[in-house]
N, C-alpha and C positions, 0 to 999 in steps of 0.2 A: 504494500500500500504506500503510495507516494506521500511524503511529509506534507506537501501543500494541502492535502485533504484535511489536515488538522489545523490549518492556519486560522480558520474561523473560530474554532473552539478555543485556541490560544488567545485570540483577541477578546473573546467573550470573558475568559478568565481574567485577563488584564483589566477589562472594563469593570468587572465585579470588584476586583481588588481596589481599583481606583475609586469607585463609587463608595464602597464601604469605608475606605480610608478617609475619604472626604466627609462622610457622615460622622465618623468618630471624631475627627479633628475639628470639624466645623459645626458640631451640634448646637453650640451656643449661638452661632450666627443664624442658623435655621430657626431656632426657637425665637430669637429676637425678630426675625423677619415675619414669622407667623403672628407673633404678638402685635406687631405693627400693622397687621392686616395684609401682608405680603404685597399688595398693590403699591407700587412705587417705593417699596421698602428696601429694595436691593441697592440702590444707588446712594443710600444715606451714609454709608461708610465704605472706604476702600476695601476693608476686610470682607464685607458682605458681597461686594462685587467680585472679589477674588473667589470667594466660596461659591457663588452662583456659577461663575464660568468654569470652575473646577468640576462642579457637579454636572454641568451641561456637557463638558468634555467627556465625562464618564458615560453619560447616556449615549453620546454619539459613538463612543467606542463600542458600546453594546450593540448599537444598530449596525455599525460596520462589521463587527464580528458575526452577527446574525446573517448579514448579506453575503459575506465571504463563505460562511458555513453552508448557506443555502445553495450558492453557486457550485460549491465543491461536492456536496453530498446529495442534494436533491436533483440538480441539473446535471451533475457529473461532468462539469466543465472546469478546466483549470482557470483560476482567477488570472486576470491579465498581469503579465510581468511588470507592466508600467505601474501598477498599484504598489508592487514591492519596491520599485525604484523610488517612487514618490515618498513612500514610507521611510525608506532609507535616508533620503535627503532631509525630510522633516526631522527625523530622529537625530541625524548628525547635527543639524542646526540647534535642536533642543539640547543635545548633550554639550555643545559648546556654550550655549547661553546659560544653562543650568546644569552643571556637571553632577551635582549631588541630587539627582531626581530619578524618576522612574522611566525616563526616556530609554535607558539601556534595555528595558524589557521588550522594546520593539525591534531590537537588532535581530534576534533569532527568526522572528516571523517574517521580517523584511527580506532576510537572506534566503529563507525557504521560498518565498514568493518569487524572488528574482532567479535563483539558481536551482530550485528544486526540480528533480527529474519528473518527466512525464510519467 
């Protein structure tokens, strides 16, 4: 079984880790936003905006993971190599900008999407 077939599952796991980590670390921000009625409550502080975008990124990772999984397992089509190249480029930029972050988690899946065997 080619490794690229597991790329979507890997991205889903990273998305879950990202989202759970965000909820744990930003629970206070979420509580404050909900207490303020959530509507227009995100931009009241920089920390809330960061938390919001962090969580939104996690949800987009989950959507991307699901799409890649669906392409590979349901449609039985290899995801485009361009997706792996783009992921590798964004990951490299992220690792340079924020070395101590989770960007390194994208390296294996990006490499598999680019160079994984048919």
